C-alpha positions in Angstrom: 28.9 -14.8 -46.9 25.6 -16.6 -46.5 26.6 -19.7 -48.6 29.9 -21.6 -49.0 31.7 -22.1 -52.3 29.6 -25.2 -53.1 26.3 -23.2 -52.6 25.5 -24.7 -49.2 23.9 -22.4 -46.6 26.3 -21.5 -43.9 25.7 -22.2 -40.2 25.6 -19.5 -37.5 28.4 -19.1 -36.6 30.0 -20.4 -39.9 32.8 -22.9 -40.0 36.3 -21.6 -40.7 37.3 -21.6 -44.4 35.3 -21.6 -47.6 33.6 -24.9 -47.0 30.8 -25.5 -44.5 31.2 -29.0 -43.0 29.8 -31.2 -40.2 32.4 -32.6 -37.8 32.3 -36.3 -37.2 33.5 -38.2 -34.2 32.9 -38.4 -30.4 31.6 -35.5 -28.4 30.2 -35.2 -24.8 28.5 -32.0 -23.7 28.2 -31.6 -20.0 25.0 -30.0 -18.6 24.6 -29.0 -15.0 25.7 -30.4 -11.7 22.6 -31.5 -9.7 22.8 -31.0 -5.9 20.3 -30.3 -3.2 18.5 -27.0 -3.8 18.5 -24.4 -1.0 17.0 -24.3 1.5 18.0 -27.8 2.7 19.0 -29.2 6.0 22.3 -30.8 6.8 22.5 -34.5 5.7 23.5 -36.9 3.0 22.3 -36.2 -0.6 23.2 -37.5 -4.0 25.2 -35.3 -6.4 25.1 -36.0 -10.1 25.9 -34.4 -13.5 23.8 -34.4 -16.7 25.4 -34.8 -20.1 24.4 -35.2 -23.7 25.9 -37.2 -26.6 26.6 -34.6 -29.2 28.8 -36.9 -31.3 27.9 -38.8 -34.4 28.0 -42.3 -32.9 26.6 -43.9 -29.8 28.6 -43.5 -26.6 29.7 -46.7 -24.9 32.3 -45.3 -22.5 33.8 -42.1 -21.1 35.5 -40.8 -18.0 34.4 -38.1 -15.6 37.0 -36.5 -13.4 35.5 -34.4 -10.6 36.5 -32.4 -7.5 34.9 -31.6 -4.2 36.1 -28.3 -2.6 39.1 -28.3 -4.9 40.2 -31.9 -3.9 40.3 -34.6 -6.6 37.8 -37.4 -6.2 37.8 -41.0 -7.6 37.0 -40.7 -11.3 33.8 -42.2 -12.7 34.5 -44.6 -15.6 31.1 -45.0 -17.3 30.1 -47.8 -19.6 26.8 -48.4 -21.4 25.0 -47.2 -24.5 24.0 -43.6 -25.0 22.5 -42.9 -28.5 23.3 -39.8 -30.5 21.5 -36.6 -29.1 20.4 -38.5 -26.0 21.0 -37.3 -22.4 21.7 -39.1 -19.2 22.5 -38.3 -15.6 25.5 -39.8 -13.9 25.7 -40.0 -10.1 29.0 -38.8 -8.7 28.3 -39.9 -5.1 26.1 -39.5 -2.0 27.7 -36.8 0.1 27.4 -35.6 3.6 26.6 -31.8 3.7 27.3 -30.2 7.0 26.2 -26.9 8.5 28.5 -23.8 8.2 30.5 -25.4 5.4 30.7 -24.1 1.8 30.7 -26.8 -1.0 31.9 -26.5 -4.6 32.2 -29.0 -7.4 33.8 -29.3 -10.8 33.3 -32.0 -13.4 35.4 -32.7 -16.6 34.6 -35.3 -19.2 37.2 -37.1 -21.4 37.9 -40.1 -23.6 34.4 -40.6 -25.2 34.6 -44.1 -26.6 38.3 -44.1 -25.7 38.9 -41.3 -28.2 39.7 -37.5 -28.1 36.6 -35.3 -27.8 36.2 -33.4 -31.1 34.9 -30.3 -29.1 36.5 -29.7 -25.7 34.7 -26.3 -25.2 31.8 -28.0 -23.4 33.7 -30.7 -21.4 33.7 -29.0 -18.0 31.2 -27.5 -15.6 31.4 -26.2 -12.0 29.3 -24.9 -9.2 30.1 -22.9 -6.0 28.4 -21.4 -3.0 26.4 -24.4 -1.9 25.4 -24.3 1.8 23.0 -26.1 4.0 20.2 -24.0 5.7 20.9 -22.5 9.1 18.9 -22.5 12.3 19.7 -21.8 15.9 22.8 -20.2 17.5 26.3 -19.9 16.0 29.6 -18.3 17.0 31.4 -15.7 14.9 35.0 -14.7 15.5 37.2 -15.7 18.4 38.6 -19.3 18.9 37.3 -22.1 16.7 34.1 -20.2 15.6 31.5 -21.5 13.3 32.2 -18.5 11.1 35.5 -16.5 11.2 34.0 -13.3 9.6 30.8 -11.5 9.0 31.1 -12.1 5.3 31.4 -15.8 5.7 28.2 -15.9 7.7 26.5 -13.6 5.1 27.3 -16.1 2.3 26.0 -19.0 4.2 22.7 -17.1 4.8 22.5 -15.8 1.2 23.0 -19.1 -0.5 21.6 -21.6 2.0 18.7 -19.8 3.6 17.4 -20.6 7.0 14.9 -23.1 8.5 14.6 -21.4 11.9 15.6 -18.2 13.6 19.3 -17.6 13.5 21.6 -15.9 16.1 25.3 -15.1 15.6 27.1 -14.5 18.9 30.1 -12.3 17.9 33.3 -12.6 20.0 35.0 -9.5 21.3 37.4 -7.9 18.8 37.7 -5.6 15.9 36.4 -6.7 12.5 37.6 -4.7 9.5 34.8 -5.5 7.0 32.3 -3.7 4.8 29.3 -5.9 5.4 26.6 -6.1 2.8 23.6 -8.3 3.4 20.8 -9.6 1.1 17.4 -11.1 1.3 17.5 -14.6 2.9 15.1 -17.4 2.0 13.1 -18.4 5.1 13.6 -15.1 7.0 10.4 -13.6 8.5 8.7 -12.2 11.6 9.2 -15.5 13.5 12.5 -16.3 11.9 14.8 -13.3 12.4 18.5 -13.1 11.8 20.3 -11.6 14.7 23.9 -10.5 15.0 24.9 -9.6 18.6 27.9 -9.1 20.8 28.4 -12.3 22.7 29.5 -10.3 25.8 26.6 -7.8 25.5 29.2 -5.0 25.7 29.0 -2.8 22.6 32.4 -1.3 23.3 34.1 -4.7 22.9 32.8 -5.7 19.4 33.9 -3.2 16.8 32.9 -3.4 13.1 35.1 -0.9 11.2 34.6 -0.2 7.5 37.6 -0.4 5.2 38.0 1.5 2.0 36.9 4.9 0.9 34.8 6.8 -1.6 31.1 7.7 -2.1 28.9 4.7 -1.7 31.0 2.9 0.9 29.4 1.8 4.2 30.0 -0.3 7.2 26.8 -2.2 7.0 24.6 -2.1 3.9 21.1 -3.8 3.7 20.4 -4.5 0.1 16.6 -5.2 0.2 17.3 -7.3 3.3 14.5 -7.9 5.8 14.2 -9.1 9.4 17.7 -8.5 10.6 18.8 -7.4 14.1 22.1 -5.8 14.9 22.6 -5.5 18.7 25.4 -4.2 20.9 28.1 -3.2 18.4 30.4 -0.3 17.8 30.4 0.8 14.2 33.3 2.9 13.0 34.3 4.5 9.7 37.9 4.5 8.4 39.1 7.8 6.9 37.4 11.0 5.9 36.4 10.4 2.3 33.0 8.9 3.3 31.2 8.4 6.5 28.1 6.2 6.1 27.8 3.5 8.8 24.4 1.9 8.0 23.0 2.2 4.4 19.5 1.0 3.8 18.3 0.6 0.2 15.9 -1.2 -2.2 13.2 -2.1 0.3 15.1 -3.2 3.4 12.3 -3.7 5.9 11.5 -4.8 9.5 15.1 -4.4 10.7 16.1 -3.6 14.2 19.3 -1.8 15.3 19.6 -1.5 19.1 22.2 -0.9 21.7 24.9 0.2 19.2 27.5 3.0 19.2 27.8 4.8 15.9 31.1 6.8 15.5 31.1 9.0 12.4 33.6 11.4 11.0 34.0 14.7 13.0 34.0 17.1 10.0 32.3 20.4 9.1 30.3 19.1 6.2 26.7 19.2 4.9 27.2 16.1 2.7 24.7 13.3 3.1 27.5 10.8 2.5 28.7 11.4 6.1 25.3 10.4 7.6 25.5 7.7 10.3 22.2 6.1 9.1 21.5 6.7 5.5 18.9 5.9 2.8 18.2 7.6 -0.5 15.0 8.2 -2.4 14.3 5.1 -4.5 12.6 4.7 -7.8 9.3 3.1 -6.8 7.1 2.4 -3.7 8.9 -1.0 -3.5 12.2 0.8 -2.8 10.8 2.3 0.5 12.6 0.9 3.6 9.6 0.3 5.8 9.2 -0.6 9.5 12.8 -0.1 10.6 13.7 0.6 14.2 16.7 2.4 15.8 16.8 2.5 19.6 18.9 2.6 22.7 22.0 3.7 20.8 24.6 6.5 20.8 25.3 8.5 17.6 28.5 10.5 17.5 29.5 13.1 14.9 28.8 12.8 11.2 26.8 15.3 9.1 23.5 13.7 10.0 22.7 11.2 12.8 19.8 9.8 10.7 19.1 10.6 7.1 16.1 8.6 5.8 14.3 9.5 2.5 11.1 7.8 1.4 10.1 7.4 -2.2 7.0 9.7 -2.6 4.4 11.6 -0.8 1.1 10.6 0.9 0.3 7.0 0.9 3.4 6.2 -1.2 5.7 7.4 1.6 8.0 5.2 3.7 6.2 3.6 6.7 6.7 2.8 10.3 10.2 4.2 11.0 10.8 4.2 14.8 13.7 6.2 16.4 13.5 6.0 20.1 15.6 6.4 23.3 18.8 7.4 21.5 21.5 10.0 22.1 22.7 12.1 19.2 26.0 14.0 19.8 27.6 16.7 17.6 26.1 16.1 14.2 27.3 19.0 12.1 24.4 19.7 9.8 21.2 18.3 11.4 20.6 15.8 14.1 17.9 13.9 12.2 16.3 14.3 8.8 13.2 12.3 7.9 11.6 12.8 4.5 8.3 11.4 3.2 7.3 9.2 6.1 4.0 7.8 7.3 3.4 6.7 10.9 6.9 7.5 12.0 7.8 7.7 15.7 10.6 9.8 17.2 10.5 9.6 20.9 12.7 9.9 24.1 15.8 11.0 22.1 18.4 13.4 23.3 19.9 15.6 20.5 22.7 18.1 21.2 25.6 19.5 19.1 28.5 21.9 19.2 28.1 22.6 15.4 28.9 26.0 14.0 26.5 25.4 11.2 24.2 28.6 11.0 21.4 26.4 9.6 21.5 23.8 12.3 18.2 21.8 12.9 17.9 19.3 15.7 15.0 17.5 13.9 14.1 18.3 10.3 10.8 16.7 9.3 9.6 17.1 5.7 6.4 15.4 4.3 5.5 13.6 7.5 2.0 12.1 7.4 -0.8 10.6 9.4 -0.3 9.0 12.9 3.4 10.2 13.1 4.5 11.2 16.7 7.3 13.3 17.9 7.4 13.3 21.7 9.5 13.4 24.8 12.6 14.4 23.0 15.2 16.8 24.6 16.9 19.0 22.0 19.8 21.3 22.8 20.5 23.2 19.6 23.6 25.5 19.4 21.7 27.9 17.0 19.1 27.6 14.2 16.0 25.5 14.9 15.1 22.8 17.4 12.4 21.1 15.4 11.7 22.2 11.8 8.5 20.8 10.2 7.7 21.4 6.5 4.9 20.3 4.2 3.5 17.7 6.6 -0.1 16.6 7.0 -1.9 14.4 9.5 -4.7 13.9 7.0 -5.7 10.5 8.5 -5.0 10.2 12.2 -3.5 13.5 13.1 0.2 14.1 13.4 1.2 14.8 17.0 4.1 16.7 18.5 4.1 16.8 22.3 6.1 16.7 25.6 9.3 17.9 23.9 11.9 20.2 25.6 13.8 22.4 23.3 16.7 24.8 24.0 18.3 27.0 21.3 21.3 29.2 22.0 23.9 31.0 20.0 24.1 34.6 18.7 22.0 34.3 15.5 18.7 32.9 14.4 17.1 30.8 17.1 13.6 29.3 17.2 12.3 26.3 19.1 9.9 25.3 16.3 9.6 26.3 12.7 6.4 25.1 11.0 5.9 25.8 7.3 3.0 24.7 5.1 1.8 22.0 7.4 -1.7 20.8 8.3 -3.7 18.8 10.8 -1.0 18.6 13.4 -1.5 18.8 17.2 1.2 20.5 19.3 0.9 20.3 23.1 2.9 20.3 26.3 6.1 21.4 24.6 8.7 23.6 26.4 11.0 26.0 24.6 14.0 27.9 26.1 15.7 30.4 23.8 19.0 31.8 25.1 20.3 33.4 21.9 21.6 36.9 22.2 20.1 37.8 18.8 17.4 40.5 19.2 15.4 40.1 16.0 15.2 36.5 14.6 14.3 34.5 17.8 11.3 33.0 19.4 9.5 29.9 20.6 8.0 29.2 17.2 8.1 30.6 13.6 4.9 29.6 11.9 4.2 30.2 8.2 1.1 29.2 6.1 -0.4 26.4 8.2 -3.9 25.0 8.4 -6.0 23.2 11.1 -3.1 22.9 13.5 -3.7 23.2 17.2 
C-alpha cells in the first residue's frame, strides 16, 4: 500500500499497522569512532565518536559506555545542548598506541535526556584491527616475541602499514599456518618486508600448510609486492593439494631465496601440486611481474615452477628470474613458464626419476624478447630436456646457451624440441642422449622455425 488509511503517503519502509506515524521522543544515532588513520607511528592520539540527535527535542544529557580491547572504560556522562538533527563529536580519551598491539573499540549510547531511547538499533558502533605502522626489526615465534604467529604479523602490516623497511626474524620451530599476505601501505623498493629464519638455517624454521582442497597454499601473495621470504622450509600437509607458494592478482617484486620446498610425491599432472604456482589472470594488471626465485631446493610435486602470464607479446608477464636452484623429482615437468618477457632461467639443476612419458625439464611457451636460458644442467629420465614453443625474440633476441642436457630412458628422448619459434640464438649447448630408443631420439627436434641461429 502506498498510502495509509487516512490517505497519508507511507514512508519507505512503512510503519507497522494501517497508520503512518512519526515517533516522538529522545533518540541518539551514533556515527563513527574517530581514531588515527593508518599509517601512523606509535604515540598518544585522541579517540572520539560522532553522534546525531535524531529525536524530536534538544539533547541536554546522555551516557556513552565504551570499551578498549574488550575492557570497560570509565563512562562519559555528557551534558550540554544539542539541537534536533545536529551532530557533535565526543572525545573518549587520549590513548597511547604502541607498536605490535591490536586495538579495538566499542561505544554504546543510553539515557538521552535521562529517558529510554525510542530507537536502539543505532545506539552502538565498533571498530577493530587498528595498528600503528611498523618499521625496523621484530621477532616472530619463540620466547616473548613481538608476534606469536605469521598471521598476527600479517594483520599488523595489512591494517597499520609501514614507515620503514621491516624485518621479521623467525625463531626455530614448526608453524602450522596457511599464510596469505596483501598489499601494504608504505611498501616499496626501499621499504621491503622481509621474513627470514633468525638462525639462517632453512631446515630449522618450517612453515607447514594446514587444510586441504584445491586452492589451498602455504604462502599466498594476493597482489602483494616487495616481500622477501628467506631460509624457510615450506611443507604441504596431505595429498589433496600441493601448492606451496601461490602468486596472484599482480604480486610483484617479490624475492624467495634460500628456501626448501617439499611438495607431494605423487604421479600426477595436476597443476594444483605445483610448488610455485600462478594462474592466467584476467588483465595485464594480473601479471605477477619481477619475481625472483633463487638459491633454493625444490623437491617433488607435479611442477617445480608453474607460472602463467596473462597474454602474449608486450602483455606478457615480465622479469621473472629463476636462478641457482635445484629441482628434484617433479613428476610432470621441472619448470613451466608461459607468456613471459625478459625472463631469466640460469644455473639451475633439474633432475627427476619420473615415469611420465611426456617429461620436460623446462617447458617454455610464448617466451619473448631478452629472455635468457643459460648454464642449466638438466638430467631428464625421458622426453625432452628443454621444450620451446611459439616463442619470439622480436625485440632483443631470445638466447639459449651454455646448457648441458642429458636425456635417458627407453622411449622418446630429445635434448631440445623447438616448435614455431623465431629470432632465438642457440649456442654452446651440450646434449647427451642415452635412450635405447632407435627411432625418436636426437639432440634436437626442430619444427617450423624462423630466423633462429
